[in-house]
C-alpha positions in Angstrom: 105.7 136.7 95.6 108.4 139.2 96.7 105.9 141.1 98.9 104.7 137.9 100.5 108.3 136.9 101.3 108.8 140.4 102.8 105.7 140.0 105.0 106.8 136.5 106.1 110.3 137.8 106.9 108.8 140.7 109.0 106.5 138.2 110.8 109.4 135.9 111.7 111.5 138.9 112.7 108.7 140.2 115.0 108.2 136.7 116.5 111.9 136.3 117.3 112.7 139.9 118.2 115.1 139.7 121.1 115.5 141.5 124.4 116.8 140.5 127.7 113.7 138.5 128.6 113.9 136.5 125.3 117.5 135.4 126.2 116.7 134.2 129.7 117.5 130.5 130.2 114.9 127.8 130.2 113.8 126.7 133.7 113.9 123.0 132.9 116.0 122.6 129.7 116.4 118.9 130.3 112.7 118.4 130.3 112.3 120.2 127.0 115.1 118.1 125.4 113.6 114.9 126.9 110.1 115.5 125.5 111.3 116.8 122.1 113.6 113.8 121.5 111.0 111.4 122.8 108.6 112.8 120.2 111.1 112.1 117.4 111.5 108.5 118.4 107.7 108.1 118.8 107.4 109.3 115.2 110.0 106.9 114.0 108.3 103.8 115.5 104.9 105.1 114.2 106.3 105.6 110.7 106.9 101.9 110.3 103.4 101.1 111.3 101.9 103.8 109.1 103.5 102.5 105.9 103.1 98.8 106.8 99.5 98.5 105.5 100.6 99.8 102.1 104.1 98.5 101.8 104.4 95.6 104.3 107.0 95.1 106.9 110.5 94.2 105.7 114.1 95.1 106.1 113.7 97.7 103.4 110.8 99.5 105.0 112.6 99.7 108.4 115.9 100.7 106.7 114.1 103.6 105.0 112.4 104.7 108.2 115.6 104.6 110.3 117.7 106.2 107.5 115.3 109.0 106.8 114.9 109.9 110.5 118.7 109.8 111.2 119.4 111.9 108.0 116.8 114.4 109.1 118.2 114.5 112.6 121.7 115.0 111.4 120.7 117.9 109.0 118.5 119.4 111.7 121.4 119.4 114.3 123.6 121.2 111.8 120.8 123.8 111.0 120.0 124.1 114.6 123.6 124.9 115.5 123.6 127.7 112.9 120.3 129.1 114.2 121.5 128.9 117.8 124.5 131.1 116.8 122.5 133.4 114.6 119.5 134.1 116.8 119.3 132.3 120.1 116.3 133.0 122.3 113.1 131.7 123.7 111.1 133.0 120.7 113.3 131.2 118.3 112.9 127.9 120.3 109.1 128.5 120.4 108.9 128.9 116.6 111.0 125.7 116.1 108.6 123.7 118.3 105.6 125.3 116.5 107.1 124.3 113.1 107.8 120.8 114.4 104.2 120.4 115.5 102.9 121.7 112.1 105.2 119.2 110.3 103.9 116.3 112.4 100.3 117.3 111.7 101.2 117.5 108.0 102.6 114.0 108.1 99.3 112.9 109.7 97.3 114.6 106.9 99.5 113.1 104.2 99.2 109.6 105.6 95.4 109.5 105.0 96.0 108.6 101.3 99.5 107.1 100.7 98.4 105.6 97.4 98.1 109.1 96.0 101.6 110.0 97.0 103.3 107.0 95.5 106.4 107.4 93.3 106.2 106.4 89.6 106.2 102.7 89.2 109.3 102.9 87.0 111.3 103.7 90.2 113.0 100.8 92.0 111.1 99.4 95.0 113.7 100.7 97.4 113.3 104.2 96.0 109.6 104.0 96.2 109.7 103.1 99.9 112.3 105.7 100.6 110.2 108.3 98.8 107.1 107.8 100.9 109.0 107.7 104.1 110.9 110.9 103.3 107.8 112.6 102.2 106.1 112.0 105.5 108.9 112.1 108.1 112.0 113.9 106.7 110.7 117.4 107.5 109.6 116.6 111.1 112.9 114.9 111.7 114.9 118.0 110.5 112.8 120.4 112.6 113.0 118.3 115.7 116.8 118.0 115.2 117.2 121.8 115.3 115.9 122.1 118.8 118.6 120.6 121.0 121.4 123.0 119.8 119.1 126.0 120.7 118.3 124.6 124.1 122.1 124.1 124.7 122.8 127.7 123.7 120.1 129.1 126.0 121.5 127.1 128.9 125.1 128.2 128.6 126.0 131.0 131.0 129.7 130.3 131.0 132.2 128.5 128.9 133.6 126.9 132.0 130.5 124.6 132.3 130.0 123.9 128.6 130.8 120.2 129.0 128.4 119.7 131.9 125.6 121.6 130.2 125.9 119.8 126.8 126.3 116.4 128.6 123.2 117.0 130.8 121.0 118.1 127.9 122.2 115.4 125.6 121.6 112.8 128.3 118.1 114.0 128.8 117.5 113.9 125.1 118.8 110.4 124.8 116.7 109.3 127.8 113.6 110.8 126.1 114.4 108.8 123.0 114.6 105.6 125.0 111.3 106.3 126.8 109.7 107.2 123.4 110.8 103.9 121.8 109.6 101.7 124.7 106.4 103.6 125.3 105.4 103.5 121.6 106.4 99.9 121.0 105.0 98.4 124.2 102.0 100.7 125.0 100.9 103.6 122.9 100.2 102.1 119.4 98.4 99.1 120.8 96.3 101.3 123.1 95.5 104.3 120.9 96.5 103.4 117.3 99.1 104.9 115.1 97.3 108.1 113.9 96.2 109.2 117.4 99.8 108.7 118.5 101.1 110.9 115.7 98.4 113.5 116.6 99.6 113.3 120.3 103.1 114.1 119.1 101.9 117.1 117.3 99.9 118.3 120.3 102.9 117.8 122.6 105.1 119.8 120.4 102.5 122.6 120.1 102.3 122.7 123.9 106.1 123.0 124.1 105.9 125.9 121.6 103.8 127.8 124.1 105.7 126.7 127.3 109.1 127.6 125.9 108.1 131.2 125.6 104.9 131.7 127.7 102.9 134.7 126.5 101.7 135.2 130.1 105.3 135.9 131.2 106.4 137.9 128.2 103.7 140.1 126.9 105.0 140.2 123.3 103.0 140.0 120.1 105.2 137.2 118.9 104.5 135.0 121.9 100.8 135.6 121.6 100.8 134.9 117.9 102.7 131.6 118.4 100.1 130.6 121.1 97.2 131.4 118.7 98.9 129.5 115.8 99.5 126.5 118.1 95.9 126.5 119.2 94.6 126.6 115.5 97.0 123.8 114.5 96.0 121.8 117.6 92.3 122.0 116.6 93.1 121.0 113.1 95.2 118.0 114.4 92.4 116.8 116.7 89.8 117.1 114.0 92.1 115.2 111.5 92.7 112.4 114.0 89.0 112.2 114.9 87.8 111.9 111.3 90.4 109.4 110.2 88.6 106.2 109.1 91.0 103.5 110.2 91.0 100.2 108.2 91.9 98.4 111.4 89.4 96.7 113.6 92.3 96.7 116.1 95.9 97.9 115.8 98.4 95.8 117.7 102.1 96.1 118.2 102.5 93.8 115.2 99.7 94.4 112.7 96.8 96.5 111.5 94.1 93.8 112.0 91.2 94.0 109.6 87.9 92.0 109.3 85.6 91.9 106.3 82.6 89.7 105.5 81.7 88.3 102.1 79.0 85.7 101.3 78.9 84.1 104.8 82.7 84.1 105.2 84.7 86.4 107.4 88.1 87.4 106.2 91.0 88.2 108.5 93.7 90.5 107.2 97.0 91.6 108.9 98.5 94.7 107.3 98.8 94.0 103.5 97.7 90.4 103.5 94.7 88.1 104.0 95.5 85.7 106.7 92.4 83.6 107.1 88.9 82.8 106.0 86.3 81.7 108.5 82.9 80.2 107.5 80.1 81.6 109.7 78.2 78.3 109.4 81.2 76.1 110.2 84.3 77.9 111.6 86.2 74.6 111.5 85.9 74.3 107.7 89.2 74.9 105.8 88.6 77.5 103.1 92.0 79.0 102.3 93.6 76.8 99.6 96.8 76.2 101.5 94.7 74.9 104.5 92.9 72.5 102.1 96.4 71.2 101.2 97.1 70.7 104.9 93.8 68.8 105.2 94.5 66.6 102.2 98.0 65.7 103.3 97.1 65.0 106.9 94.1 62.8 106.0 96.2 61.0 103.4 98.8 60.2 106.1 96.7 59.5 109.1 93.2 58.9 107.8 90.1 61.1 108.5 89.4 60.1 112.1 92.6 59.3 113.9 93.0 61.5 117.0 96.0 63.9 116.4 98.0 66.0 118.7 99.4 69.2 117.1 101.4 72.3 117.6 100.6 75.4 115.5 103.2 78.0 114.9 100.8 81.0 114.7 97.1 81.1 115.1 95.7 83.7 112.6 92.0 83.0 112.2 92.4 79.7 114.1 90.6 77.8 111.4 92.9 74.8 111.2 93.3 74.2 114.9 89.5 74.2 115.1 89.4 71.7 112.2 91.8 69.3 114.0 89.8 69.6 117.2 86.5 68.9 115.5 87.4 66.2 113.0 90.5 64.6 114.6 89.4 64.9 118.2 93.0 65.6 119.5 94.7 68.3 121.4 96.2 71.4 119.8 98.8 73.8 121.2 98.7 77.1 119.4 101.5 79.7 119.8 100.2 83.1 118.7 102.5 85.9 119.6 100.0 88.7 119.0 97.4 88.7 121.8 95.2 91.2 119.8 94.9 88.7 116.9 93.6 86.1 119.4 91.2 88.6 120.9 89.8 89.5 117.4 89.4 85.8 116.6 87.3 85.4 119.8 85.3 88.6 119.3 84.6 88.4 115.5 85.6 85.0 114.2 83.7 82.7 116.5 86.7 81.3 118.4 85.6 79.7 121.6 88.0 78.7 124.3 88.0 74.9 124.7 90.3 72.4 126.4 91.0 70.9 123.0 92.9 74.1 121.9 95.6 75.5 124.3 96.5 79.0 123.2 99.8 80.4 124.4 100.4 84.1 123.5 104.1 84.0 123.1 106.7 83.5 120.3 106.5 79.9 118.9 110.2 79.0 119.2 110.5 79.4 123.0 107.1 77.9 123.5 108.0 74.8 121.5 111.3 74.6 123.3 109.8 74.8 126.8 107.0 72.3 126.4 107.2 69.3 128.8 110.1 67.0 127.7 107.9 64.0 127.0 105.3 65.9 124.9 105.4 64.9 121.2 103.2 65.8 118.4 101.7 64.1 115.4 101.7 67.3 113.4 103.5 70.6 113.6 102.0 73.4 111.5 104.0 76.3 110.4 101.5 79.1 110.0 103.3 82.3 111.1 104.8 83.4 107.7 103.0 86.6 106.6 103.5 86.9 102.9 107.2 88.0 102.6 107.4 89.1 106.2 109.3 86.1 107.6 110.2 85.5 111.2 113.9 84.7 110.7 114.3 82.5 113.7 111.5 80.1 112.4 113.3 79.1 109.2 116.7 78.1 110.4 118.4 74.7 110.6 118.4 75.0 114.4 114.7 75.6 114.5 114.1 72.6 112.2 116.0 70.4 114.6 113.8 71.7 117.5 110.7 70.8 115.5 112.1 67.3 114.7 112.8 66.7 118.4 109.1 67.4 119.2 107.6 65.2 116.5 106.6 61.6 117.0 108.5 59.0 114.9 105.9 59.3 112.1 105.2 63.0 112.8 104.6 65.5 110.0 105.8 69.1 109.7 103.8 71.3 107.3 104.7 74.9 106.4 103.2 77.4 104.0 105.7 79.5 102.0 105.2 82.5 99.8 107.8 83.2 97.1 108.2 84.3 93.5 110.4 85.5 90.7 113.5 83.3 91.3 112.1 81.4 94.2 115.4 81.7 96.0 113.9 81.7 99.5 111.8 78.6 98.8 114.8 76.8 97.3 117.0 77.7 100.3 114.3 76.7 102.8 113.9 73.3 101.3 117.6 72.8 101.0 117.9 73.7 104.8 115.0 71.5 105.8 116.6 68.5 104.0 119.5 68.7 106.4 117.2 67.7 109.3 114.5 65.6 107.7 115.2 62.7 105.3 111.9 63.2 103.5 110.9 66.7 102.2 108.1 67.2 99.7 106.8 70.3 97.9 103.1 70.6 97.3 101.5 73.1 95.0 98.5 75.1 96.1 95.4 75.1 93.8 94.9 78.5 92.1 98.5 79.6 92.5 100.2 80.0 89.1 104.0 79.9 89.9 106.0 80.6 86.8 107.8 83.6 88.4 104.7 85.1 89.9 104.3 85.4 93.6 102.7 82.2 94.8 102.0 80.0 97.9 103.4 76.6 98.4 103.2 74.0 101.1 106.3 72.2 102.2 106.1 68.9 104.1 108.8 67.2 106.1 109.0 63.9 108.0 111.3 61.1 109.0 109.0 58.7 107.0 107.8 59.0 103.4 105.0 61.6 102.9 101.8 61.1 101.0 101.7 61.6 97.3 98.7 63.9 96.5 97.3 65.5 93.4 99.4 68.6 94.0 102.7 66.9 94.9 105.7 68.2 93.0 107.4 65.0 91.9 110.9 64.3 93.2 112.6 64.7 89.8 110.9 68.1 89.3 111.9 69.1 92.8 115.5 68.1 92.4 115.7 69.9 89.1 114.2 73.0 90.7 116.7 72.9 93.5 119.6 72.6 91.0 118.6 75.6 89.0 120.2 78.2 91.3 122.4 78.4 94.4 120.6 77.5 97.7 121.7 79.2 100.9 121.8 77.2 104.2 119.8 79.1 106.7 121.2 79.1 110.2 120.7 81.2 113.3 124.0 83.0 112.4 123.2 83.5 108.7 119.6 83.9 107.6 119.4 86.5 104.8 115.7 86.1 104.3 115.1 89.7 103.2 117.8 89.5 100.6 116.4 86.2 99.2 112.9 87.7 99.0 114.0 91.1 97.6 112.9 90.3 94.1 109.4 89.4 95.4 109.3 92.6 97.4 110.1 94.6 94.3 107.5 92.7 92.2 104.9 93.0 94.9 105.4 96.7 95.4 105.4 97.4 91.7 102.0 95.5 91.4 100.6 97.3 94.4 101.5 100.8 93.1 100.4 100.1 89.6 97.1 98.6 90.7 97.7 95.1 89.5 98.3 93.4 92.8 97.2 89.9 93.3 95.9 88.5 96.5 98.6 86.4 98.2 98.3 83.8 100.8 99.4 84.0 104.4 99.9 82.3 107.6 
């Protein structure tokens, strides 16, 4: 072990051996800072998408990602400052870029099997998420944080211009971070997918390792060795990305979209959750249990043939809008924020564009707000809640009032809700809904156990009495349920959805990592 350490020390010393050429300033230091910092933010955005299929998307996952990256960056800046004073030089910078590229490639390799890297199930859910995030992205964040101080040191020729040099390089690094965030969130992931984006980061850093100390300008063994090492790691990275078997049919800015087929039914999944079932023989047939509850309640209220106008908050597999179009012969407006979900529904789930279904690829709240003033609906369907990933702005009192303003006098608002453990979110949601609608009913979903386990419920709201079905939770039971614990009023200014669902998140993560996860329902 000692001899290996000595050889490694001699190799590093040779690679960073300094002379006047090694200390020459970079030609474009701002460009190096720009690309390096951009790579860090690309990794940060990609990190959230990498862990989403295993852990879901919540306040806890993004808190872990942001915290880990910032902690790594802070530690890296401190280490980089020490390195810059100890051994500044092109060769040192080149090695730091090489190490960053290797660490990014390592994160790509580890991400192929996150289940094998999971922390013990005895750990809290927060620590389990933090563990996986740190395992993948803490080292790359540290190494990328070391680079800017070394660039600054190489660019300083005089103490008289320290402020200008530091400001210019820091501004370039910040601009690179901004471009990295926007490019990844708006373009890169939806175009190439998460793993190819991470591979691209690794390749960019390996290219910087060569360009920061070009072997063709400085004929030193260290520069040549770095270039050879970068080439080997680049080949490994490309091979790793090429052989990765993605579970996604398509990866959008929102989800890893998956499609499976079983016994004549196609199944749509978004990240960790099944979002829809579509019969190949009859795509308009409700199969998902909560959609059958929708069907039962609507038919009990309006009959089986009355033409109905509807607004759907979320499209998913588009099963229920197709059901309404076929059996109730009305017009449906569907607000589906994710264009890729709609495209997959067209390509693989038999969705055919028809005048009966008007699909608008925007967020549901502004779409509903901006519909023509006189347009009213018989039914508004809340179908955008993905398991415990809740769009905050669609559960508030203000949004409920918007829905009420768009319903006909006898209109019906139906929402599917996933909750468990203490059911604090469900309780708060019903409490808030009652502030807008005089009649609010809770329907159970067949096959869902409740009793503390994660389960799906359907909530109905209207200005007029709602149908009493076989799965209706009777008013006395509902009032007793609401009285069990404190209910929070959800408003645009105060909507602590993640905190209310935290027990469910912990339960779900424990079941997932222990191999006892149950299939949930989604919108």
